[in-house]
N, C-alpha and C positions, 0 to 999 in steps of 0.2 A: 353841828360842825359848820364852820365858815371857811373851809379850805377852798383855795382857788383851784381851777382845773390843773394848774401846774403842780400844786401840792399833791393832788390825787395822783397825777401822772408819776411824780417822783416816788411816792410810796408804793405804787404798783410794781416798781422795779425790784423791790425787796420781797423776798420769798420766805415763807415759813419753812423751817428745816426740821428733819427728824434728828434723833440723837439728843433730844431734850426730854425731860420728864413729861409723861402723858398729860398731867394736869396743866403744865406750862403750855403745851401745844394747844390745849383747849382754850386757855386764857388768851393766847396769841390770836386764835381765830376770833374770839369775841371782840378783841380790839380791832381786828380787820373789818368786821361786819359794817361799821359805819362808813368805811371807804367804799364798799359795794353799794351802800345806800346812796353815796355821793355819785357813783357811776349812774345809778338810775336817774338821779336829778339832772345829769348831763346828757340824758337821752338814751343810755344803754338800757334796753328793756328786755332783752332776750338772754338773761343770765341763767345758766344751768350749773349745777354743782356735780362734779364727778369725783368720786373718792372710792378707794377700796375698803374703807372703814365705814360701817353703818353708824358707828358712834359719832364720827365727824359729820356725816350727813344729817344725823338727828340734830346736832347743834346748828348746822346750817339752816335746817328747816325752821328753827325758832326765830330766825332773823327776817323772814318774810321778804326775802330779796330774790330768791331763785324761783324759776318756773318749774324746773324738773330736777329731780335728785336721782342720779345715776350711780348705782352701786356696781362698780366694775373696776378692773385693773387695766390701766393703759399699757398696751403692748402691741404685739402684732395681730392680736385678735381684732375682729371687727366689732366696734362698739355699736350699741343699738341707737345710733344717731344717723339720720339721713345724710347723704353727700351734700356738700355746699350749704350747710345749715347756718353757720356762724360768720359774722363779720371778722371775728378774731378769736383766738384761743390763747390762754396764758397757762404756763406751768408754774405753779406755786408749790415749792417744797417737794417736787416730784423727782428731780434729777439729783438724787442722793444715793450713796452706797446702799444697795439692797432694795432700792425702789425701782423706778422705771429704767428700762434699758434704752439705748440709742435707737433701736429699731422701732420705737413708737412714733417717730417723727412723721412717717408716711400716713399714719392714722390721723394725726393732728392736721396734716395738709388736706386729707380727704374731707374732713368735716367743715373746713373753712371755704367760703365762697371765693371764686377767682377775684383777685384784687383785695382780698382780706389779708389779715396778718396773723402770724404765729410768733409769739414771744416766749422765749425760754430763758430762765435765769438759773444760774448755777454758781456755787462757790468756786472761785478760781482754784482753790486747793483741791477740789474733787477732780477738776480737769487734769491736774498734775499727778494725783496719787491713786485714783481709782482706775484700775485697768479698763473697765468697761467704758469709761468716759474718755479714754485716749482715742477712741473711735469717733467721738461726737463731731468734732470739727471736720474730719475727713468725710464723714457721712453727710454733713450739711453741704459741703462742697459738691459731693456727688449728686445730691438732690438738685442743686443748682445746675450742674452740667446736664442733668436729665430734663431740665426745663420745668420742674415742679414748683420752684419758687426762686426769688431773687433776694439777695441780702439787702437790708436797709441799713442796719447798724450792728456793730459789735462794740459794746460799751463796757469798759472795765471800770468798776466803781470801788472806791475804798470803803471799808467798814460796811460792806454789803449786808452782812448778817452776823451778829454775835462776834464782831471784831474781825471777821474774815472778809477779804476782798472778794468781789464777785464779777462775773461776766454775764451781761444780758445781751442776748441775740434777738434781733428783730428781723423777720423775713416777710416779704410780700408774696402771697400765693399767686401763681399764674393760672 
């Protein structure tokens, strides 16, 4: 792949989503793997995979990109990850109906170093129709008021995933 850093950056804003056949989600992961390899070439070397599905982690392991494979569900539970471990976290395909809830944000903040970033992408449609995600932006604002992070950007993008518009939030951890 000869993508520029901007190309890699652009693709990172798009997320895998549930609601598609299992075989298709696995194929989507396989097409994403080269992007993670590009991240390594750009100097990102501490990439870990977190998924509630062992099958997805097994696929991730074949790519030889990740250092650790964490089988867990992102929620209010404390993940087996030390505080201030990462420069950034991204949620890919997590904020979908029936998946993670809004209350997982504090755990994402906990594992990111001060000055690091949390990036969350979600279909705009889910913000408007899924009751759980009606709480997402108010909770993000509350975390800002509490001094846990500061907003960097809220970007609405057309044709974010499978024809749906999306919203990508980027926060800097304090």
